[in-house]
C-alpha positions in Angstrom: 42.6 36.6 56.7 44.5 33.3 56.1 41.5 31.4 57.6 39.2 33.1 55.2 41.4 32.1 52.2 41.5 28.4 53.3 37.8 28.4 53.9 37.3 29.7 50.3 39.6 27.1 48.9 38.0 24.3 50.8 34.5 25.4 49.6 35.7 25.4 46.0 37.1 21.9 46.5 33.8 20.7 47.9 31.8 22.3 45.1 34.1 20.8 42.5 33.9 17.4 44.2 30.1 17.6 44.3 30.1 18.5 40.6 32.4 15.5 39.8 30.1 13.3 41.9 27.1 14.5 40.0 29.0 14.0 36.7 29.9 10.5 37.7 26.3 9.7 38.6 25.1 11.0 35.3 27.7 9.1 33.4 27.0 5.8 35.2 23.3 5.9 36.0 21.7 7.7 33.1 22.5 5.0 30.5 20.8 2.5 32.8 17.7 4.7 33.0 17.6 5.4 29.2 18.4 1.9 28.1 15.5 0.7 25.9 13.5 3.9 26.4 12.8 6.4 23.6 14.3 9.8 24.0 11.7 12.5 24.3 12.1 16.2 23.3 11.7 18.8 26.0 8.0 19.2 26.8 7.0 16.1 24.8 4.8 13.5 26.5 5.0 9.9 25.6 1.8 8.7 24.0 -0.2 6.2 26.1 -1.9 3.1 24.8 -5.2 4.9 25.0 -3.8 7.9 23.0 -2.6 5.6 20.2 -5.8 3.7 20.1 -7.9 6.9 19.9 -5.8 8.5 17.2 -5.8 5.3 15.1 -9.5 4.6 15.4 -10.4 8.0 14.0 -8.7 7.1 10.7 -9.9 3.5 10.3 -13.1 2.8 8.4 -15.5 -0.1 7.6 -15.8 -0.9 3.9 -18.9 -2.6 2.4 -19.7 -3.6 -1.1 -22.9 -4.5 -3.0 -21.6 -8.0 -3.4 -21.8 -8.6 0.3 -18.1 -8.2 1.1 -17.1 -6.4 4.3 -13.7 -5.4 5.6 -11.7 -2.5 6.9 -9.4 0.2 5.6 -7.3 3.1 6.8 -6.3 6.6 5.6 -2.8 6.5 4.4 -2.3 9.8 2.6 -3.9 13.3 2.6 -5.6 12.8 -0.8 -8.4 10.8 0.9 -7.0 7.4 -0.1 -7.7 4.3 2.0 -5.4 1.3 1.9 -7.2 -2.1 2.2 -7.1 -5.7 1.0 -7.9 -6.5 -2.7 -10.2 -9.4 -1.6 -12.4 -6.9 0.3 -13.2 -4.8 -2.9 -12.5 -7.3 -5.7 -15.0 -7.1 -8.6 -16.5 -3.7 -7.8 -15.7 -0.1 -8.6 -17.7 1.7 -5.9 -17.9 0.9 -2.2 -19.6 2.3 1.0 -17.3 3.7 3.6 -18.4 4.0 7.2 -16.3 6.4 9.3 -15.7 6.4 13.0 -18.0 9.5 13.3 -20.9 7.6 11.8 -20.8 9.1 8.3 -21.5 6.9 5.3 -19.4 8.0 2.2 -18.9 6.7 -1.3 -15.5 5.4 -2.2 -14.0 4.5 -5.6 -11.5 1.7 -6.1 -8.6 3.4 -7.9 -6.0 0.6 -7.7 -6.1 -3.1 -7.1 -3.8 -6.1 -7.6 -4.7 -9.6 -8.7 -1.5 -11.0 -7.2 -0.8 -9.1 -4.0 -3.8 -8.7 -1.7 -3.8 -4.9 -1.7 -6.1 -2.1 -3.0 -6.6 1.6 -2.7 -10.0 3.3 -2.3 -10.4 7.0 -2.8 -12.9 9.0 -0.7 -13.2 12.6 -1.9 -14.7 13.8 1.4 -11.6 12.6 3.3 -9.1 14.6 1.2 -7.1 17.0 3.4 -7.5 14.9 6.5 -4.2 14.1 8.3 -3.5 10.4 7.7 -2.0 7.7 9.9 1.8 7.8 10.2 3.4 5.1 8.0 6.5 3.1 8.8 7.8 3.4 5.2 11.3 1.8 5.8 11.2 0.4 9.3 10.7 -3.4 9.8 9.1 -4.9 12.9 10.9 -7.5 14.9 9.8 -10.5 16.9 8.5 -9.4 20.3 7.4 -5.9 19.2 4.1 -4.9 20.8 1.4 -4.2 18.2 -2.4 -3.6 17.9 -4.7 -4.5 15.1 -7.7 -2.3 14.3 -10.7 -3.4 12.2 -14.3 -4.4 12.0 -14.5 -8.1 12.8 -18.0 -9.6 12.3 -19.3 -6.1 11.6 -18.2 -4.6 15.0 -16.6 -1.4 13.8 -13.3 -0.2 15.3 -12.5 -3.2 17.4 -9.0 -3.4 18.9 -6.9 -6.5 19.5 -3.4 -6.3 20.9 -0.5 -8.7 20.7 3.1 -9.1 19.6 5.0 -9.8 16.4 5.4 -13.6 16.8 7.1 -14.3 13.5 8.5 -12.6 10.4 9.0 -13.5 6.8 6.0 -15.9 6.6 4.8 -16.9 3.1 1.9 -18.9 1.8 -0.7 -19.0 -1.0 -4.5 -18.3 -0.7 -5.8 -18.3 -4.2 -5.6 -16.0 -6.1 -3.2 -14.1 -3.9 0.4 -14.8 -3.0 1.4 -13.7 0.5 5.1 -13.2 1.0 7.3 -11.8 3.8 4.4 -11.5 6.2 4.4 -10.6 9.8 2.9 -13.3 12.0 1.0 -11.7 14.9 -0.6 -13.1 18.1 -3.5 -10.7 17.6 -6.2 -12.7 15.8 -7.6 -11.6 12.5 -11.3 -12.4 12.1 -13.6 -11.7 9.1 -13.9 -7.9 8.8 -10.5 -7.2 10.2 -9.0 -7.6 6.7 -7.6 -4.4 5.4 -7.2 -2.7 8.8 -3.9 -1.4 10.1 -1.3 -3.2 12.2 0.1 -0.4 14.5 3.4 -0.2 16.4 2.5 0.4 20.0 5.9 2.2 20.6 5.4 4.8 17.8 1.7 4.7 16.7 2.9 4.2 13.1 1.3 1.6 10.7 3.5 -1.4 10.2 1.3 -3.5 8.0 -2.1 -4.4 6.5 -4.0 -7.1 8.4 -4.8 -9.7 5.8 -5.4 -13.3 6.9 -5.9 -15.4 9.9 -5.8 -19.1 10.7 -9.1 -20.9 11.4 -8.2 -21.4 15.0 -8.3 -17.6 15.3 -5.2 -17.4 17.5 -2.7 -16.3 14.8 -3.0 -13.5 12.3 -0.8 -12.3 9.4 -0.1 -8.8 8.1 1.5 -7.5 4.9 4.4 -5.2 5.8 3.5 -1.8 4.5 7.1 -1.2 3.5 6.8 -4.0 0.9 3.9 -2.4 -0.9 4.0 1.4 -0.3 5.6 2.1 -3.7 2.8 0.3 -5.5 -0.1 1.9 -3.7 1.5 5.4 -4.1 1.7 4.7 -7.8 -2.1 4.1 -7.9 -2.7 7.3 -5.9 -0.6 9.3 -8.4 -2.1 7.7 -11.5 -5.4 5.9 -10.7 -6.2 2.8 -12.8 -8.6 3.6 -15.6 -10.0 0.1 -15.6 -10.0 -2.6 -12.9 -9.3 -6.3 -12.9 -12.3 -8.6 -12.6 -14.6 -5.9 -14.1 -15.9 -6.3 -17.6 -15.0 -3.4 -19.9 -18.6 -2.1 -19.8 -19.5 -2.8 -16.2 -19.3 -0.4 -13.3 -16.4 1.7 -14.6 -18.3 5.0 -14.8 -16.2 5.6 -17.9 -17.7 3.3 -20.5 -21.3 2.8 -21.8 -22.8 -0.2 -23.4 -22.8 1.7 -26.8 -19.1 2.5 -26.6 -17.4 1.7 -29.9 -14.6 -0.7 -30.5 -12.3 2.3 -30.9 -13.0 3.5 -27.4 -12.8 0.0 -25.9 -9.4 -0.6 -27.6 -8.0 2.7 -26.2 -9.2 1.8 -22.7 -7.7 -1.6 -22.9 -4.3 -0.3 -23.9 -4.5 2.2 -21.0 -5.5 -0.6 -18.7 -2.6 -2.7 -19.8 -0.1 0.0 -18.8 -1.9 0.7 -15.6 -1.1 -2.9 -14.6 2.5 -2.5 -15.7 2.9 0.6 -13.6 1.5 -1.2 -10.6 3.8 -4.1 -11.2 0.8 -6.5 -11.5 2.5 -8.5 -14.3 0.2 -11.4 -13.8 -2.9 -9.4 -14.7 -1.1 -7.5 -17.6 -0.2 -10.9 -19.0 -3.8 -12.0 -18.8 -4.8 -9.2 -21.2 -2.8 -10.8 -24.0 -4.4 -13.0 -26.6 -3.9 -16.8 -26.7 -1.5 -16.8 -29.7 0.7 -14.1 -28.1 0.9 -16.1 -24.9 1.9 -19.2 -26.8 4.9 -17.4 -28.3 5.8 -15.5 -25.1 6.0 -17.2 -21.7 5.0 -15.3 -18.6 8.5 -15.4 -17.3 9.9 -13.8 -20.5 7.0 -11.2 -20.5 7.7 -10.2 -16.9 11.5 -10.0 -17.4 10.8 -7.5 -20.2 9.3 -5.1 -17.8 11.4 -5.5 -14.7 13.5 -2.4 -15.5 10.4 -0.3 -16.3 9.6 2.1 -13.5 6.7 4.0 -15.0 4.9 4.4 -18.4 3.0 7.5 -19.6 0.9 7.3 -22.8 1.7 10.6 -24.5 -0.6 10.0 -27.5 -2.8 7.2 -28.8 -4.6 6.7 -32.1 -7.0 3.8 -32.8 -8.2 2.7 -36.3 -11.0 0.1 -36.7 -11.2 -2.4 -39.5 -14.1 -4.9 -39.2 -14.0 -6.6 -35.8 -10.4 -5.6 -35.0 -8.7 -2.4 -34.1 -5.2 -1.2 -34.4 -4.0 1.0 -31.5 -0.8 3.0 -32.0 0.6 4.9 -29.0 3.6 7.0 -28.2 5.0 6.3 -24.7 7.4 8.0 -22.3 9.0 5.3 -20.3 11.0 5.8 -17.1 13.3 2.8 -17.0 16.4 1.6 -15.1 19.6 1.1 -17.2 23.1 0.5 -15.9 22.1 1.7 -12.4 20.7 5.0 -13.8 17.2 6.2 -14.5 16.6 6.9 -18.1 13.5 8.5 -19.8 13.0 6.9 -23.2 10.4 7.3 -26.0 8.7 4.4 -27.8 6.1 3.8 -30.4 4.0 0.7 -29.9 1.3 -0.8 -32.1 -1.3 -3.3 -30.9 -3.9 -5.4 -32.7 -7.0 -5.5 -30.5 -9.9 -7.9 -30.9 -12.3 -10.3 -29.2 -11.3 -13.7 -28.0 -14.0 -15.8 -26.3 -16.1 -12.7 -26.0 -13.3 -10.8 -24.1 -11.3 -8.0 -25.6 -7.6 -8.8 -25.8 -4.3 -7.5 -27.1 -3.8 -10.0 -29.9 -0.4 -8.9 -31.1 2.0 -6.1 -30.3 5.3 -4.6 -31.4 7.3 -1.5 -30.6 10.3 0.5 -31.5 12.4 3.2 -29.8 12.0 6.8 -31.0 15.4 8.4 -31.4 15.8 11.8 -29.9 
């Protein structure tokens, strides 16, 4: 009996010892095994490079215009909106979109900047399709593995891989300013522009491939976290008129016989589209010469820095001779003392032609008390 008791005690000690040994092994060895590796949920399988390439290629398109421009774009939301470079679609309203499954669809440019090289193209047939995941807040670091997808030289869905070889690069390629860019070892050739830069660890889009050096060994990509707020603004409220388009060309909104009253209303809407997209350079270009002489661009821009969004509640246009007076009531979401405030304003613009282009000649506004 006594021998049985000692045998049980000894067995318990051995079991406890084994448990402690396993616990020690887990404590000391597991961190080594997990160091630098992503944690996966039970049953989850880490995506391979081939998986990420396949899933990305399905949502990358080739974009062509009647002006001969050709580039790439990718689906970034479930409304059928493609993100691309402004220089790919500049000067046109409608584009041809070639998908990975060989469809040719019509796309409409609904937002474009004249300062930052970004634009949004809406394709109705792609609405409801699950978009690429977006790295909204994450920033890439030097050494991160990436792949660039695009259509260089017309070869659709071409893949190039590389690493982030630099960050926060800035330069100017007229008319666009490129700031805070990723420098990548994956080359950017003609046709790659507008395609996504994808994080190989997560499959999420880090940036928009935009420029490359002539040597073809270095590329540059706009971090998507820098521009996502602007492009989402265009998706919520598409621009009624586009930069570099005449007021009567290619808008599908205006006809040659449109009156000055209609044109003046469209111009005021176009002005606030530019303000909402934070394209202050283009908004400033819509002002008449006398107004610009009395108000510098710096002062003009400062006046709108706290403006988050403008909605035109009502607008009335009266025509007298070759000029029009547009009076509008605005709801303005603005930032004051670290708080968001919704304010009401009444603004009045004189609209007329200057060097055969319709301009906002003068403007004034006043707050509407609640």
